[in-house]
C-alpha positions in Angstrom: 109.8 88.8 70.7 108.6 89.9 74.3 106.3 92.7 74.7 106.1 94.0 78.2 102.6 95.3 79.9 103.1 97.2 82.8 100.6 98.3 85.1 100.1 100.4 88.4 97.3 99.9 91.2 97.7 102.5 93.5 95.5 102.3 96.6 94.3 105.4 98.5 96.4 106.3 101.0 94.6 105.4 104.4 95.3 106.2 107.9 97.0 102.8 109.4 93.8 101.0 110.8 91.9 97.5 110.0 90.4 97.3 106.3 89.1 94.6 104.8 89.9 93.9 101.0 86.8 92.4 99.1 86.3 91.7 95.5 85.8 94.4 93.4 82.3 95.2 92.7 83.4 96.7 89.1 84.3 93.0 88.4 82.7 91.8 85.5 81.1 87.9 86.2 83.3 86.7 83.8 86.6 87.9 84.8 89.2 86.1 86.7 90.7 87.8 89.6 93.6 86.7 92.1 94.0 87.8 95.7 96.7 87.3 98.0 96.1 85.8 101.7 98.6 85.8 104.5 98.1 83.7 107.7 99.7 83.0 110.7 99.8 79.3 112.2 100.4 77.4 115.1 99.2 80.1 117.8 100.3 77.8 120.8 103.2 75.4 120.7 105.7 73.8 123.2 109.2 75.0 123.5 112.1 74.1 122.5 111.4 74.3 118.8 114.2 71.7 117.3 116.1 72.4 113.7 113.4 70.5 111.8 110.9 72.7 113.1 108.9 70.0 115.1 108.0 70.7 118.7 109.4 69.2 121.5 107.4 66.7 123.2 109.6 66.8 126.6 108.8 70.2 127.3 105.3 70.5 127.4 105.4 72.8 130.5 107.1 75.2 128.8 105.2 76.9 125.7 104.5 80.1 124.0 100.7 81.4 123.2 100.4 84.2 121.0 97.1 86.3 120.5 98.2 89.2 118.3 99.9 89.1 115.1 100.2 92.0 112.8 101.9 93.1 109.4 101.7 96.2 107.8 102.0 95.3 104.0 103.7 98.3 102.0 103.1 96.8 98.7 102.0 93.5 96.7 104.0 93.0 93.5 102.4 90.6 90.9 104.8 89.2 88.0 103.8 86.9 85.2 104.7 85.5 82.0 101.9 84.9 79.7 102.1 82.5 77.0 101.4 84.4 73.7 98.4 83.1 71.9 99.4 84.0 68.3 102.7 82.1 68.5 102.4 79.8 71.6 106.4 80.3 71.8 106.8 84.2 73.0 105.6 85.3 76.3 104.2 88.4 77.4 105.3 89.7 80.7 102.8 91.3 82.7 103.4 93.1 85.9 101.1 94.7 88.5 101.6 96.2 92.0 99.3 96.8 94.7 100.5 99.7 97.2 99.2 100.5 100.7 100.2 100.8 103.7 97.5 98.1 104.9 97.4 97.0 108.6 96.8 93.1 108.3 95.8 90.8 111.2 97.3 87.5 110.4 95.2 85.6 112.6 92.1 86.6 110.3 91.9 83.8 108.0 89.3 85.8 106.0 91.1 88.7 104.9 92.6 89.1 101.6 94.6 91.5 99.4 95.4 92.7 95.7 92.6 91.7 93.8 94.5 91.3 90.4 92.7 90.9 87.2 94.1 88.3 84.7 93.3 87.6 81.5 92.5 84.2 80.0 95.6 82.1 78.8 98.6 80.1 79.6 100.8 81.5 82.2 104.2 80.0 82.4 104.9 81.3 85.8 103.5 83.8 88.1 105.5 85.1 91.1 103.9 87.6 94.2 106.1 89.4 96.4 104.3 90.8 99.6 106.7 93.6 101.3 106.2 95.2 104.7 108.7 98.1 104.4 109.8 100.2 107.0 108.7 103.7 106.5 105.1 102.8 105.7 104.4 101.9 109.1 104.5 105.3 110.9 105.2 105.0 114.6 104.2 100.9 115.1 106.1 97.7 114.2 106.5 96.4 110.4 105.9 93.0 112.2 104.4 92.7 115.7 103.0 89.6 117.8 101.9 89.7 121.6 101.4 86.9 123.8 102.1 85.0 126.8 105.6 82.9 127.6 104.7 80.1 130.3 108.3 79.4 131.5 109.5 77.3 134.0 109.1 79.7 136.7 107.2 82.2 135.9 104.3 83.2 133.0 105.2 86.5 131.4 103.5 88.8 128.8 105.9 89.0 125.4 106.2 91.5 122.7 107.8 91.0 119.1 108.7 94.3 117.4 110.3 93.9 114.0 110.7 97.2 112.5 112.8 96.3 109.4 111.9 95.4 106.0 110.0 92.0 105.8 109.5 90.2 102.3 107.3 86.9 101.7 107.6 85.6 98.1 105.1 82.8 96.4 105.6 81.5 92.7 103.7 79.1 90.4 104.7 77.1 87.5 102.1 76.4 84.3 98.8 78.0 85.4 95.8 77.8 82.9 93.1 80.9 83.6 89.8 79.8 81.6 87.4 81.9 80.1 85.1 81.3 82.9 85.6 84.1 85.8 86.9 82.5 89.0 88.3 83.7 92.3 91.9 82.5 92.5 93.7 82.9 96.0 97.7 82.9 96.7 98.3 81.6 100.0 101.3 82.5 102.3 101.4 80.7 105.6 103.8 81.6 108.6 104.5 78.8 111.2 104.6 80.9 114.4 106.6 77.8 116.1 109.4 78.1 113.3 110.1 81.8 114.4 111.5 80.1 117.7 114.1 77.7 116.1 117.0 77.9 117.8 115.7 79.8 120.9 116.5 77.9 124.1 113.6 78.8 126.6 116.1 79.6 129.1 116.9 82.7 127.3 113.4 83.9 127.7 113.4 82.9 131.4 116.3 85.2 131.9 115.3 87.9 129.4 115.4 91.6 130.0 112.0 92.8 131.1 110.3 96.5 130.6 107.5 96.8 132.7 106.9 93.3 133.4 107.1 92.2 129.6 109.7 90.7 127.5 110.1 93.1 125.2 112.1 91.5 122.0 113.4 94.2 119.6 116.5 95.9 118.3 116.9 97.6 121.5 115.7 94.9 123.9 116.6 91.0 124.1 118.8 91.9 120.8 120.0 88.2 120.6 116.1 86.8 120.7 115.3 89.4 118.4 117.9 88.7 115.3 116.9 85.0 115.6 113.3 85.4 115.4 114.3 88.1 112.4 116.0 85.4 110.9 113.7 82.9 111.0 110.8 85.4 109.6 112.7 85.8 106.6 113.1 82.0 105.5 110.5 80.3 107.8 107.4 80.3 105.5 105.4 78.4 103.5 103.0 79.6 100.3 101.1 78.0 97.5 98.3 78.9 94.9 94.8 77.4 95.0 93.8 77.6 91.0 91.2 74.2 91.4 88.1 76.3 92.4 86.2 79.3 93.8 83.9 79.9 90.8 83.2 84.0 91.0 80.2 85.0 92.7 77.6 87.0 90.7 
């Protein structure tokens, strides 16, 4: 028989701003906690990006350079199946939810979120879902990038504004959590070069400008917007690091 344990972790509602999530000082030294880290990679790359995700070696003079990447996190959902220590067959379903909104700088690799408490045991499966939900970001985009497009004829500032729901998922099978407390981290890595896959540099050269800026949104340069939106939903890499990070006393 499966038992279901459901816990809801509700964070206080902050005005959208920059907040670093550190380890909970109330944790006991023997507790194991799981944090989530979301990081944007490849800030600068040549165009075009081909279907394999590789950057073109023949177009070094045309490239993108990003200096700002933000995500408004509405929730982080943790689900796991913990094998029963009594029967060693049945699983206990464990579910936690961390609620925002939380403004996240994806170019800062030191910021983590969640801080879920895990009890010792054997986990058949751990799944984590990070969601940027529309309606939680107030007047700012759910996902935002700003940088420079170094084109064939000009260098222009670029802004990408995604105001639709964004979801990232990661999962790990066969995880053993021991009695000794450790800090575990689940990483979600977003390759910025992959977001530009299937976009011709000529489309950026000929893009509509708003006050001298290439604004990519549902209202401006819509074709480029929907290509990036499609790539954002599928072009990310995730993994869990369960091998080190002994808990600090």
